[in-house]
N, C-alpha and C positions, 0 to 999 in steps of 0.2 A: 698398405698394399702399394706395390710399385707398378707403374705403367710405363710403356715404351713410347717415346716421342721421336719422330723423325723430322729434323729441320731441313730447310733448303740447303743444298750442298751435300745431302746424304749424311749429315751429322746425326747420330743416334744417341739418345740419352734415356736413362731411367730416372723417373722422378716419382715422388709420392702422389698418390691419387688425391685430387683436390688442389694441387699446386696451381696458383694463378699463372696464366701464360706469360705474364710480364716477368716472372722469375727466370724464365729461359733467357731473357736478355742478358742476365748476369753471367751465364755460362757459355753463351755462343761466342765464338772467336771472330767477331766482325765488328768493326767500328764504322759508323756512317757519318757523313757531314750533315745529314738532315735527320730529324727525330723520327723514331718509330712511333706510330700513332694507333695501330690496331694490328690484328693478325687474322689470317685465314686458318681456321681449324677444320681440317677435312673439307676444305673448299667452301666453308661458310664464314663470312666476315663477322668477327666478334671483337668486343673491346678487350683491352689488355688485362682487365681484372677477371676475365672469365676463368673459372676453375677447369682444369683438365681432368676428365673423369674416366677416360679409357684410352687405349692405344690409339694414337692419331698422328697425322702429319700436320706440321705447323709451318706457315710461311708468313713472315712479318711484312707489314705494310708501312711504307714511309711516304714522304711527300714527292718522291719521284714517280709515284703511281697514281692514276686517276682516283682509285679508291681512297688513297691516303689524303689527297687534296680534299675530297668530299668530307672525310672525317674531320679534318682540321677546320675547314670552313664551317661545318655544322657546329663544332665545339666552340669556336670563337663567337659565332652568332648566339649560341646559348649563353655564353659568358656576357656578351653585350646585353642581352635581354635581362639578365639578372642585375647587371650594373644599372641599367635604366630604371628597373623597379626600385632600386635602393636610393638612387639620386633623385628621381622624379616620381615618387610614389603616387599612384592613382592615374598615371599616364597610360596611354595605349600606344605601344610601338608596333609598327608594321614594316616588315621587310618587303620591298616592292619588286625589285628586279635587279639583274646584273647590269653593270654599266662600266665599260672599260675593263680594267682588271679588278674592279671592286663590286660591292653590292650597295645599292641605294635603298634607303629606308626613310620613314618619317615617324615622328613622335607627336601624337595628338595629346595636348595638355590644356590646362586652363588658361594658358597664355601662349603667344608665339614663341617658338624655339629660338634660342640665341646661341651664338658661337661659344659663349662661356659655359653653356649647359653641356655642349658636346665635350668641351675640355674637361669638365668635372667628371663626366661619364668615363672618358678615357683614363683619367687618373684612378678612378675606382676599379676599372678593369685591371690596371697594373698592380693595384694594391691586392686584389684577389689572386693575381698571378704570383706575386711575391709570397703570399701565404701558402701557395701550392696546395690548395684545397682539393680533395678528391671528388670526382664525379662517380656516384654510386648508382648502379643499376638495380632497380627494384621490380620484381614481378608481382603485380597486385591484381586482385579481383577488380572487375570493371567498376563496381560501385565505390571501392576504396580509391581508385585512381580519380574518379569523378569528384570525390570529396576533396582530395588534395588540390586538384586543379581549380575547383570552385574557390577554395581558400586563397589560391594564388591569383584569382581574378581572370583566369584564362577560359572564359566561357565558350569561345569559338572552338576550342579543342575538345570540350565536353561534348558539344554537338557532333563533332567529327567522330568521336568514339561510338556514337549510336549506329553508325553505318558499318562498323567492323563486326564480323561474325565471331571474333575471339572473345572468350570469357576472361582471359588474363591479359593484362596490359603492362607493357614495359614503360616505366617512368624513371627518369634520372633525377637525383637530388644532389645539391651542392650548397652547403652553407645555409640550409633551410629553404632553398629555392627548388621548386619542383617543375619538371618540364617533360613534355612528350616530344621527343626529338627525331622520331622516324629513322633511327639508325644509330650506329655505334658512336660514342664520344671518346675522347682521349681519357686516360685514367685519372689525370689531375690537371689543375689549371696551370701549373708551373711550366708545362710544355708550350703554352700558347703565347710566347713572347713576341712572335713575329706578326705584327699587324699595325695598321695605322687607321685612326678614326678622325674624320674631319667634317666640319660643318659644310653643308652644300644646300643652299636655300631651295626649298623650305625645310629640308631634312638633313641627312648625313650620308656620307660614303664611308663604308668600311672596306679598306684596301687590304688585300691578302696575298700570300704567295700563290704561285700557280706552277704548272708542270715545267714551264720554261724557266722559271725563277723560283725554285723550291726553298732557297736559303735566304732570300731577301725580297723585299717588296719592290716589284718593278715600277718604273716611272708611270705615273697616271697619264693616260691619253684622253683628252676631252673628246667626246662623241656627241656633239649637239644634235645632229639629225636623228641619231638613234634614240637619244633621250626624248626627243619630241614624239617619236613613234610610240615609245613606251608610255608616255603621258597620255597620248590619244587612246591607247589600248585600255589603260586604267579608267579613263573617263567614260568610255563606252561600257566597260564592265559595270561601273557604278550606275549608269543609266539603265542598263538591262537588269540591274540588281542581281548580277551573277559575278561575284568577285572572289569566291573561294569554293572549295569542293562541296561544303555543306549547302550553300545556296543553289549550286548546280544540281545536287542530288535531290533537293526539295522540288525543283522544277520537274526533274525527270520522274520522280516517284508519284507526283501529284497529277501527272498527265498533261502538264502545261508546256511541254517541250516544243510543240509544233510552232508556237508563236516565237519562241526563242530562236529556233532554226531559221524561220522566215526573216526575222529582223536582222539576224547576223549575216545571212546571205545577201540581203538587200544592202547592208552596209558595205560588204565586199564589192557588190556590183556598182554601187555609187562611187567608191574610191577608184575602181578600175575605169569607170566612165570619166571621172575627173582627170585621170592621167591621160586618157585618150584625147580629151579636149585640150589639155596642155600641149600635147604633141601636135594636134591639128592646128592650133593657133600659131604654131611656129613651123609649119610644114614647108614653107618656102626655103628654110635653111636646113632643117633636119632631114637627113637622108637615110639614117640608120639608127635603129633602136637596139640597145644592148641590154640583155636581161641576165643578171647573175644572182647567185645566192648559194647558201650551203646545201648539203645533201638533204633531200626530202623536204625542201622548203615550199614545194608546190610550183616551181618555175614553169613546168610544162603546161599545167592547167591555166596558170596566170597568163602565159603567153597566148594561149588560144582564146581566152576570154578577152584579153586586150585586143587581139586581132578582130574579134567580133565587134567590139566597140569602135575600132578604127574604121571598119567597113560602114558602120552606121553614119560616120562622119565623112563618107565618100572617099576614103583612103583604102587602097588595096595592099595589105601587108603581104610581103613575100619572105618566107622563112628560109634561112640557110643553116644547115647543121654544122657546127664546129667539128663534130666527130669525123666528118668526111675530109677534114684538113689535117688529120694526124700524119706525121711523117711515117715512113715505112718502119716496121717494127725494129729492125736492127739499128735504126738511127735514133730510137727513143732513149732519152737520158735515163740513167739509173739512180736510185736513191742510195742512202748510206749503207743499206744492207745488200746492195748489188742487184736489187729487183728493178724491173722496168717501172719508171715513175710516170704513169700516164696522166697524172694531175699536174705535172710541170708544164709551164707555159711553152717550154721548148719542145714539148711533144707535139706541138702544133707547127705546121709549116707557115710561119708568120709572113714570110716574104710572098708566098703564093696567095695567102688569104688577103693581104693588103693589095696585091696586084689585081685580084678579082674585084675587091671593093671599089677601087679607083675606076676600073673599067665600067662596072655597073652604074656607079654614080654619074659617070660621063655619058651614059646611054649606050655603051658598047655591049656586045654579046659575048658571053663566056660559055665554056663547056664545064659543067659542074663535075667535080670529082666524086667518087664513091669509095669509101674505105671498106675493104673486105676484112672483117675482124677475124675470119678463119685463117686467111693467108697472111695477114699482117701487112698487106700491100694496098696502095692506092690504085684505083682503077678508073677508067672512063668508059661510060656506056652510051655516049652520044646525047646525054641530056643537056640542053642548052637553056640559058636564061638571059633575058634582056629586060630592063626595067622601063615601064612607061612613066609618063609624067605624074600619074596619080599613085605610083607604086612606092612602097616604103620597105626597106630591108629590115627584117627582124632576126636578131641573132641571140640564141639562148646558150649559155655556157658558163662554166665557173670563172673564166678569165675575162668576162665581159667588162668589168670595172677597171681592169688594168690597161692603161693607155698603151702599153707596149704591144698589145694585141692588135690595135688599130692605129699604129704610130703614124701612118701616112694620111690619116683622116683628121682634119682640123677639129678641135674640140667643139666648136660651134655647130658642126654638122652632124654630131651624134648625140643621142639622148640615152643616158644610163639609168637603169632601174635596178635597185637592190631589193630582193624578195627574201623574207625570212619569217619564221613562225614564232612570234614573240608572245608567249602565253599570257593571257589576261588574268588568269585566276591563280590563287595560291592554295596550298593545302590548308594553311592557317596563317595567323599573323606573323609567325616566326619563320615558317618553312615555305619558301617560294617553289614553284615548279620550274625546273630548268628547261630552257628552250631545247637544249640538246636531248633531253629525255623524250620530249614530244616528237622530235624529228626521228629519233631512234625507233620509237613505236610505229611511226608512219612507215619507216623503211622496212621494219620487220614484216608489216602487213603487205607492203608492195612486193618485197623480194620473194615472199612465200607464194604469192599469187602469180607474179609475172616472170620470175626467174628461177622458180623451183629451188630457191635457196632457203634452208631451214633457219629458224630463229637463232640457233647456235652459230651458224655460219655468218649470219649478219652481225651478230654481237662480236664475233672474233675479229672481224675486219673493221669494226667501228673506230677503234683507236687510230688506225691508219688513215681512215677517212677524215677524222678530226684533225690529225696532223696536217693533212693537205689543206683543210679549210683555214687553219691558223696561218698557213704560209701563203696561200694563193687567193683567199677571199676576204677575210676579215680586215687585213691591212688597207684594203681599198674601199671599204663600204661607205666611208664618209664622202667619197668622191662622187657618189651617185647623185643624179639630179632629183630623183624622188625615191622614197622607200615605200614598200608595200608590205603590210603585216598580213601573212596568210593564215595565221592562227584563227580558230573559231572557238567560241566559248564552250560549245557543247561537244567538241570532237573527241575529247578524252573518254567520254562515256561510250562513244561508238568504238573507238580503238580498243578499249578494254574488251568488248565482246569479241573482237576479231583476233587479237594477239594472245589473249590469256590461254587458250588451248595450246598454242604453239610453244609458249614459254614453259608450260607445265610438262612438256615432253623432254625438257633438258634435265637429265638426271645427275646426281652428285658426282659421278665419275668424269663428267665433262668439265673442262676448264671454264666454260661459260656459265656454269651452274650458279655461282655467287651473283653474277650480274643478273641472271634470269630471276633469281629469288628477290633481288632488290626491286626489279621492275614489277614482279608479281605483288610484292608488298605495297608498292606505289599504287598500282591500279586497283588494289583491294579496297581503297577508300571510295571508289566511284561506283555509283549505281549504274548498271549496264543499260545501254540504249542500242536497240537494233538499228540497222541501216535504212529501214524502209522509208522513213520520212526525210532522209538526206536527199536534196535535189540532185538531179543527174548532172548538172553543170558545176556542182560544188567541188572545191579544191580537195575536200576529203575523199571524193570519189576516185581521185588519181591513185589513192593508196588502198582503199577497200574494194575497188572495182565498181563497175556499172556506170562509168562516166559516159556522157553523151559525146564527148570529144574523141575523135579517132587519133590514136597515137601509137607509135611503135617503140617498144622497149628494146634497145640494142645493147 
């Protein structure tokens, strides 16, 4: 039986029913510089071995797309775990977190890991790649999947399956190795030539291509401060005994989550208090605190909680909004597509902002501007500001870590804080929870509640938000005086309850459907937790509502 397939570019073909989607690569008239790793079939992401069973629309996925980067990274990680099991049998490998352009992990063995062990594992990976062995997707009954994972020694994944309502489980096999990979893999190992594995005490770093460098491995950039924050997050997760989804679900379902919430929030409060003390100890020289971080990192709640702690120390924080220093709309720079780039640092009137900072620090009075977002013009309403001797300027905005924003202020007189949500828990040993996914779920919850924006609208603009972060925030994060991790071990259970209904409203005809399904699959692993026990001053409240802090979303 013949079926009709429509490819991107409106190319139409008739193929036999059951033809693997990868066969279409042979007949489409397009060559790419980066490998195709998966495909959207009627807006659902599938691996390239998926058979075509009815008339459909197919769009191929490569490393120039976020979905392609995820498939490639997931596949190389699965290859790495297989190679580790073959070179160091009986070891327990754990992917910890992203670091720079790579992924950091550790291998627990009966002796300390050495650099020659990593070299052997890398050689094994290349050997498997040269053999071009297939990744075969199997749909199994849950008990059969559990049996195979038991034989593979992956007990933490068996526990994870217990929380899934599905009766059938998808497992991948490759050369006798079985894995639960939480998403599509490449069709065979031969595609995975582009990676670098190196020893990084006490574990390893797996370096991989990214959207900006899909054809080669970009240079590794050391991020010592960020690594320390990740280390602290993992340390606390181990202390709380909540370092993966299974352990979190156990706490939620057994009714012990109250203590987890209280200890987690107390840890936040302690860290914020320590930062306030550090500022207070140097208040003779510090006149301005700059708070920056990526979207939905909890900057607003952090700034308000920091202000409370500063007041405890006898300091009066005075907040200035960077939004009010936007240049008039027609003066805003444009991006590559010709749209206004409101995230560019040049969308801020840097000269006026610095002039006001200097005057305030010198004890002079200024008239504060107000930016009218409806007219796109700056206005003045007679609001004036003058700092007293115990006053401290607090500025929150994406450009806070970029010294260009405060070029007239000596470095010693400003204190820079980087806020991000660095997730403490993993799905399982192999599959980490990306920070970006947590922030996206936070933003979906907040945008729906505060801005009347649907989950689909938030998802559709997320790639643009991410590009702005890569350009304007991440390059400056290591220049921060301190970093604050706003993630909470329990928050994904709460976010699941809030965002799941909104994600389910995105139907297959919408472009955002595939991403919505990925997020729904992700949150399906979590036991739901209602918001009632979340403290009113929690950073989570900034996104789910009910915060005790008064703030205006503009």
